[in-house]
C-alpha positions in Angstrom: -32.2 -44.7 -7.2 -33.3 -43.0 -10.3 -36.2 -45.4 -10.7 -37.3 -44.8 -7.2 -37.5 -41.0 -7.8 -39.6 -41.6 -11.0 -41.9 -43.8 -9.1 -42.5 -41.2 -6.4 -43.1 -38.5 -9.1 -45.8 -40.6 -10.6 -47.7 -40.7 -7.4 -47.8 -36.9 -6.9 -51.0 -35.3 -8.4 -50.5 -32.4 -10.8 -51.9 -28.9 -10.2 -54.6 -29.6 -12.8 -55.7 -32.7 -10.8 -56.0 -30.9 -7.5 -57.7 -27.7 -8.7 -61.3 -29.2 -8.6 -60.7 -30.4 -5.1 -59.4 -27.0 -4.0 -62.2 -25.1 -5.7 -64.8 -27.4 -4.0 -63.1 -27.0 -0.7 -63.0 -23.1 -1.0 -66.6 -23.1 -2.2 -67.7 -25.1 0.9 -65.8 -22.7 3.1 -67.6 -19.7 1.7 -71.0 -21.5 2.0 -70.3 -22.5 5.6 -69.2 -19.0 6.5 -72.4 -17.6 4.9 -74.6 -19.9 6.9 -72.7 -19.0 10.1 -73.1 -15.3 9.4 -76.8 -15.7 8.6 -77.4 -17.5 11.9 -75.8 -14.6 13.7 -78.0 -12.1 11.9 -75.0 -10.7 10.0 -76.8 -10.6 6.6 -74.4 -8.3 4.8 -71.4 -10.6 5.7 -73.5 -13.6 4.6 -74.2 -12.0 1.2 -70.5 -11.3 0.7 -69.7 -15.0 1.3 -72.4 -16.2 -1.1 -71.1 -13.8 -3.7 -67.6 -15.2 -3.2 -69.1 -18.7 -3.7 -70.7 -17.6 -7.0 -67.3 -16.3 -8.3 -66.1 -19.9 -7.8 -69.2 -21.5 -9.3 -71.3 -19.2 -11.4 -73.9 -22.0 -11.7 -74.5 -22.1 -7.9 -78.2 -21.2 -8.1 -78.7 -21.9 -4.4 -76.3 -19.1 -3.5 -78.1 -16.8 -6.0 -81.4 -17.7 -4.2 -79.9 -17.0 -0.8 -78.6 -13.6 -1.9 -82.0 -12.7 -3.5 -83.9 -13.6 -0.3 -81.4 -11.7 1.8 -81.9 -8.6 -0.3 -85.6 -9.1 0.0 -85.3 -9.0 3.8 -83.1 -5.9 3.5 -85.8 -4.2 1.3 -83.5 -4.0 -1.7 -86.0 -5.3 -4.3 -83.8 -4.1 -7.3 -80.9 -6.3 -6.3 -83.1 -9.2 -5.3 -84.8 -9.1 -8.6 -81.5 -9.3 -10.5 -80.6 -12.6 -8.7 -84.1 -14.1 -9.2 -83.8 -13.3 -12.9 -80.5 -15.2 -13.1 -82.1 -18.2 -11.5 -85.1 -18.0 -13.8 -82.9 -18.1 -16.9 -81.5 -21.4 -15.5 -84.8 -22.7 -14.1 -87.6 -21.2 -16.3 -90.3 -23.5 -14.8 -89.3 -23.1 -11.2 -92.7 -22.1 -9.7 -91.2 -20.8 -6.5 -89.0 -18.3 -8.4 -91.8 -17.4 -10.6 -93.9 -16.7 -7.5 -91.1 -14.6 -6.0 -90.8 -12.6 -9.2 -94.6 -12.0 -9.1 -94.5 -10.8 -5.6 -91.6 -8.5 -6.4 -93.5 -7.0 -9.3 -96.6 -6.7 -7.1 -94.8 -4.9 -4.3 -93.2 -2.4 -6.7 -96.5 -1.6 -8.3 -96.0 -3.5 -11.6 -99.3 -5.3 -11.3 -99.6 -6.4 -14.9 -96.2 -8.1 -14.9 -97.0 -9.6 -11.5 -100.2 -11.2 -12.9 -98.2 -12.7 -15.8 -95.7 -14.4 -13.4 -98.6 -15.6 -11.1 -100.5 -17.0 -14.1 -97.5 -19.1 -15.0 -97.4 -20.5 -11.5 -101.1 -21.3 -11.7 -100.6 -23.3 -14.8 -98.4 -25.6 -12.7 -100.2 -25.2 -9.3 -103.8 -24.2 -10.1 -104.9 -24.5 -6.5 -102.2 -22.4 -4.9 -104.2 -20.3 -2.4 -101.6 -17.5 -1.9 -101.1 -17.0 -5.6 -104.8 -16.9 -6.3 -105.2 -14.2 -3.6 -102.2 -12.2 -5.0 -103.8 -12.3 -8.5 -107.1 -11.0 -7.0 -105.3 -8.2 -5.3 -103.3 -7.3 -8.4 -106.5 -7.1 -10.5 -108.1 -5.0 -7.7 -105.1 -2.6 -7.9 -105.7 -2.3 -11.6 -109.4 -1.5 -10.9 -110.4 -4.7 -12.8 -113.3 -5.5 -10.5 -114.8 -8.5 -12.3 -111.4 -10.2 -12.6 -110.6 -9.6 -9.0 -113.9 -11.1 -7.9 -113.5 -14.1 -10.2 -110.1 -14.9 -8.7 -111.5 -14.5 -5.1 -114.4 -16.7 -6.1 -112.1 -19.4 -7.5 -110.1 -19.4 -4.2 -113.4 -19.6 -2.2 -114.6 -22.6 -4.2 -111.3 -24.4 -3.4 -111.1 -23.2 0.2 -114.6 -22.5 1.4 -113.7 -22.2 5.0 -110.3 -20.6 4.8 -110.2 -17.4 6.8 -107.7 -15.6 4.5 -109.9 -16.3 1.4 -113.1 -15.2 3.1 -111.3 -12.0 4.3 -110.2 -11.2 0.7 -113.8 -11.7 -0.6 -115.2 -9.6 2.2 -112.8 -6.7 1.5 -113.8 -6.8 -2.2 -117.5 -6.7 -1.3 -116.9 -3.7 1.0 -114.6 -2.0 -1.6 -117.3 -2.2 -4.3 -120.2 -1.0 -2.1 -121.7 -4.2 -0.6 -121.1 -3.5 3.1 -123.7 -5.9 4.4 -122.5 -8.9 2.4 -118.9 -8.2 3.6 -120.1 -8.2 7.2 -122.3 -11.3 6.6 -119.5 -13.6 5.3 -117.1 -12.5 8.0 -119.6 -13.3 10.7 -120.3 -16.6 9.0 -116.5 -17.3 9.0 -116.4 -16.7 12.8 -119.0 -19.3 13.4 -116.5 -22.1 12.5 -113.3 -20.2 13.4 -114.3 -17.9 16.3 -110.8 -17.2 17.5 -109.3 -16.0 14.2 -107.9 -12.7 15.2 -107.5 -11.2 11.7 -111.1 -11.9 10.9 -112.1 -9.9 13.9 -109.7 -7.2 12.9 -111.1 -7.0 9.4 -114.6 -7.0 10.7 -113.7 -4.2 13.2 -111.9 -2.2 10.5 -114.9 -2.3 8.1 -117.3 -1.3 10.9 -115.0 1.6 11.8 -114.9 2.8 8.2 -118.7 2.9 8.2 -118.8 4.6 11.7 -120.5 1.6 13.4 -118.3 2.5 16.4 -119.8 0.1 19.0 -119.5 -2.9 16.7 -116.0 -1.8 15.7 -114.8 -1.5 19.3 -116.3 -4.9 20.2 -114.6 -6.6 17.2 -111.3 -4.8 17.6 -111.1 -5.8 21.3 -111.5 -9.4 20.3 -108.8 -9.0 17.6 -106.4 -7.5 20.1 -107.0 -10.5 22.3 -106.6 -13.2 19.7 -103.8 -11.8 17.5 -100.2 -12.8 18.4 -99.1 -9.3 17.4 -102.0 -7.1 18.4 -100.4 -3.6 17.9 -102.3 -2.7 14.7 -105.6 -3.9 16.2 -105.1 -1.8 19.3 -104.3 1.2 17.1 -107.6 0.7 15.2 -109.4 0.2 18.5 -107.9 3.5 19.8 -109.1 5.3 16.7 -112.6 4.0 17.3 -112.4 5.0 21.0 -111.4 8.5 19.9 -114.3 8.7 17.5 -116.6 7.7 20.3 -115.2 10.5 22.6 -113.2 8.2 24.8 -109.9 10.1 24.3 -108.2 9.2 27.6 -108.7 5.5 27.1 -107.5 5.7 23.5 -104.4 7.7 24.5 -103.6 5.2 27.3 -103.8 2.3 24.9 -101.5 3.9 22.4 -99.0 4.9 25.1 -99.0 1.3 26.3 -98.2 0.0 22.8 -95.3 2.5 22.4 -93.9 1.5 25.8 -93.7 -2.1 24.6 -93.0 -1.5 20.9 -91.6 2.1 20.3 -91.2 1.2 16.6 -94.9 1.0 16.1 -95.2 4.0 13.7 -99.0 3.7 13.3 -99.5 4.1 17.1 -97.1 7.1 17.1 -98.9 8.8 14.2 -102.3 8.4 15.6 -101.1 9.6 19.0 -99.5 12.6 17.4 -102.7 13.4 15.5 -104.7 13.2 18.7 -102.2 15.3 20.7 -102.6 18.0 18.0 -106.4 17.8 18.2 -106.2 18.1 22.0 -103.7 21.1 21.7 -100.9 19.1 23.4 -98.5 20.5 20.9 -95.2 19.9 22.8 -96.0 16.2 23.2 -96.9 16.0 19.6 -93.7 17.7 18.4 -91.5 15.5 20.7 -93.0 12.3 19.2 -92.8 13.7 15.6 -89.1 14.6 16.0 -88.4 11.1 17.2 -90.1 9.7 14.0 -88.5 12.1 11.6 -85.1 11.2 13.1 -85.5 7.9 11.1 -85.2 8.4 7.4 -88.3 6.4 6.4 -90.5 8.8 8.3 -89.3 11.9 6.6 -92.5 12.0 4.7 -95.0 14.6 3.5 -97.4 13.6 6.2 -95.0 14.0 9.1 -93.7 17.4 7.8 -97.3 18.5 7.3 -98.0 17.6 11.0 -95.1 19.8 12.1 -96.5 22.6 9.9 -99.8 22.3 11.7 -98.2 22.3 15.1 -96.3 25.6 14.4 -99.4 27.1 12.7 -101.4 26.4 15.8 -98.7 28.0 18.0 -98.7 31.0 15.8 -102.5 31.2 15.9 -102.4 31.2 19.7 -99.4 33.6 20.3 -99.6 35.7 17.2 -95.9 35.1 16.8 -95.0 35.6 13.1 -91.9 33.4 13.5 -94.2 30.4 14.3 -96.1 31.0 11.0 -92.8 31.2 9.1 -91.6 28.0 10.6 -95.0 26.5 9.8 -94.6 27.6 6.1 -91.2 26.0 5.9 -92.5 22.6 7.1 -95.5 22.8 4.7 -93.0 23.6 1.9 -91.0 20.5 2.8 -94.2 18.4 2.8 -95.2 19.9 -0.6 -91.8 19.0 -2.1 -92.5 15.4 -1.3 -96.2 15.5 -2.4 -96.2 18.3 -5.1 -99.8 17.5 -6.3 -101.5 18.1 -2.9 -103.9 21.0 -3.1 -104.3 21.0 0.7 -100.6 21.5 1.2 -100.5 24.3 -1.4 -103.2 26.1 0.5 -101.4 25.6 3.8 -98.2 26.9 2.4 -99.8 30.1 1.1 -101.9 30.7 4.3 -98.9 30.2 6.6 -97.0 32.7 4.4 -99.9 35.2 4.6 -100.1 35.0 8.4 -96.3 35.3 8.7 -96.6 38.8 7.3 -95.5 37.9 3.8 -98.6 38.9 1.9 -96.9 39.8 -1.3 -95.0 36.4 -1.4 -98.3 34.6 -0.5 -100.0 36.4 -3.4 -97.3 35.2 -5.9 -97.6 31.7 -4.5 -101.4 31.6 -4.9 -101.3 33.1 -8.4 -98.8 30.3 -9.3 -101.1 27.7 -7.8 -104.1 29.1 -9.7 -102.3 28.7 -13.0 -101.9 25.0 -12.0 -105.5 24.6 -10.7 -107.7 27.3 -12.4 -110.9 25.6 -11.3 -110.1 25.3 -7.6 -112.4 27.5 -5.5 -110.3 27.4 -2.3 -107.5 29.3 -4.0 -109.8 32.2 -4.9 -111.1 32.3 -1.3 -107.5 32.5 -0.1 -106.7 35.1 -2.8 -109.5 37.2 -1.3 -107.9 37.0 2.2 -104.6 38.1 0.7 -106.1 41.0 -1.1 -107.9 42.1 2.1 -104.6 42.0 4.0 -103.1 44.3 1.3 -106.1 46.7 1.6 -107.4 45.8 -1.8 -111.0 45.3 -0.7 -112.7 45.4 -4.1 -110.3 42.7 -5.4 -111.0 40.7 -2.2 -114.7 40.9 -2.7 -114.5 39.9 -6.4 -112.2 36.9 -5.6 -114.6 35.6 -3.0 -117.6 36.0 -5.3 -115.8 34.2 -8.0 -114.9 31.4 -5.6 -118.6 31.0 -4.6 -119.7 31.0 -8.2 -117.1 28.4 -9.1 -118.2 26.2 -6.2 -121.8 26.4 -7.2 -120.9 25.5 -10.8 -119.0 22.4 -9.6 -122.0 21.3 -7.5 -124.0 20.9 -10.7 
């Protein structure tokens, strides 16, 4: 009987023996749960499961990668970068991770570091089209014209008929003053790829920037036909139509976009701008309030637009409260963009017309200390002195502003 028990005991695995099996089983459960959550679009829950997997196996680089990519999708570049760096320590020659690190640095404005990562990728994959284009853009952002051109040329030699490469080269030509060569290579590209929507879009955008409105409209109409997601092309087309005086058609196109895609912020902003120009202030404010309700649109530009709306209302009605509200919105905009001279002028002018001449005077004097050579502030100072009955000071300020302006012209 005793021997039988001993024999049975020998067949039972110890806790040490079964731990690897249990850890592997638990790890697989977390990974399976993460994939299930990911398929349902429940990214936060998926990240939690991948993190749990890492606590079981800290060398699980695939989970680190999944977490990094998830954070990228969520726009959290700081957390994404942390996980990419962990992977890179374990896989220093992984060109995909080096590429991701380069893109992260590029998107956060660290262009020099981005170039370093991209160059490491190019030592392993010298013909990687996307990386060559990224490097060209990074050099452009650093205003290193020759290097940006060289990278674009290298890509063009490798991919002479690739639309993305030709577009990059065209944008560089246009950026550095060779408009006609930019147009020429885009047109040539369309001879062998006539339905490439983004080529038409780029061509239309360049035409629009140079006020070739008929050509811009023609190209942007084609872009809006050929692109799978045509919203941005239609926004540009609407801008061109407005410039050509076809405001009703432009407004209708923008309204149609927003009916289908209410999240298209560029359409909203252009429509708001044109409502303001057309004095449709209630419609403009309604759209603006809808945008500002979302945190990412609480920007200097949107607050400035609200400032303009209330300024215009004050100008029409003479209601001082409208000017005060205008000044408050311009102040919010200035807080977000403290270097803007235009906003500083708008703040002080709205304060002046709200009846606060003394407060406006103090503001302008403060702005002049920051920008002593800016003629607009002295013109505004003249208006403030005039409102206070200090006519001699007003005249002297305006004369000084004119003198300053003439000096700067030389």
